[in-house]
C-alpha positions in Angstrom: -46.0 142.1 17.5 -46.2 138.6 17.3 -44.9 137.4 14.0 -47.9 136.8 11.5 -50.2 138.6 13.6 -52.5 141.4 12.1 -52.8 144.7 13.9 -53.3 148.3 13.1 -51.0 151.3 13.9 -53.3 154.3 14.6 -51.6 157.8 14.5 -53.3 161.2 15.5 -50.5 163.8 15.6 -51.6 167.2 16.9 -49.8 170.6 16.9 -48.6 171.4 20.3 -50.5 174.4 21.8 -53.2 174.6 19.3 -55.0 171.3 19.1 -55.0 171.5 15.4 -54.8 167.8 13.8 -52.2 167.3 11.1 -53.7 164.4 9.1 -56.2 166.0 6.9 -57.4 165.6 3.3 -54.5 165.5 0.9 -51.8 164.2 3.2 -50.1 160.7 3.2 -49.0 158.9 6.2 -46.0 156.5 5.7 -44.9 153.8 8.0 -41.3 152.6 7.2 -39.7 149.6 9.1 -36.1 149.4 8.8 -33.2 147.0 9.9 -31.8 148.4 13.3 -28.2 147.6 12.2 -28.1 149.5 8.8 -31.4 151.2 8.5 -32.1 149.5 5.2 -35.8 149.5 4.5 -37.8 146.2 5.1 -41.4 147.5 4.6 -43.0 150.6 3.7 -47.0 151.1 3.9 -49.2 154.2 3.5 -52.5 155.6 3.7 -54.3 158.8 2.7 -57.5 158.1 4.6 -58.2 159.8 7.7 -61.0 160.1 10.1 -61.2 162.9 12.7 -57.5 163.5 12.5 -56.5 159.7 12.9 -54.5 157.8 10.3 -54.6 153.8 10.4 -52.0 151.6 8.8 -52.6 147.9 9.3 -50.0 145.3 9.3 -51.1 142.1 7.7 -50.0 138.4 8.2 -48.2 138.8 4.9 -46.2 141.8 6.1 -44.7 140.0 9.1 -44.6 136.2 8.3 -41.0 136.5 6.5 -39.4 138.9 9.3 -36.8 137.4 11.5 -37.5 137.7 15.2 -35.6 140.5 16.6 -35.7 144.3 17.0 -36.3 146.8 14.1 -36.7 150.5 13.9 -39.5 152.3 12.4 -40.7 155.8 11.4 -43.9 157.5 10.7 -43.6 160.2 8.1 -46.5 162.5 7.1 -46.4 164.6 3.8 -49.1 167.3 4.0 -51.1 168.4 0.8 -48.8 171.4 0.3 -45.7 169.1 0.3 -44.5 169.8 3.8 -42.8 166.7 5.3 -42.9 165.9 9.1 -41.2 162.9 10.9 -43.6 162.1 13.6 -41.8 161.0 16.7 -43.3 161.1 20.4 -41.8 164.2 22.5 -38.7 163.0 24.4 -37.7 160.2 21.8 -35.2 159.9 19.3 -36.0 156.5 18.0 -39.0 154.3 17.7 -38.4 150.4 18.1 -40.6 147.4 16.7 -40.2 144.0 18.2 -41.1 140.8 16.4 -41.4 137.9 18.4 -41.9 134.3 17.6 -45.6 133.2 17.2 -47.3 130.2 17.9 -47.4 127.5 15.1 -50.8 127.2 13.3 -52.7 124.1 14.7 -51.4 124.9 18.3 
């Protein structure tokens, strides 16, 4: 992501073999951005609104403008209405990386 840009993170997790979607009324989806080195939390955003099993978390300019350029790690966690907690990671991955790149200065 380019520093100071705005962008959505859309998630539609599905139960393998059933086609059932996880994100339903009463659930909360959390996006947590952490420092790569020590895993300390830099930012956390959430949503409880889902349409057709899709959760969207939008990163705003204010969310990224003070981040240093570099690689971060993030996770997506869903807490279902019944309290069940699921960490959402694509199959075959053990970590998700988020890269912040220098943006163009305003007026250029």
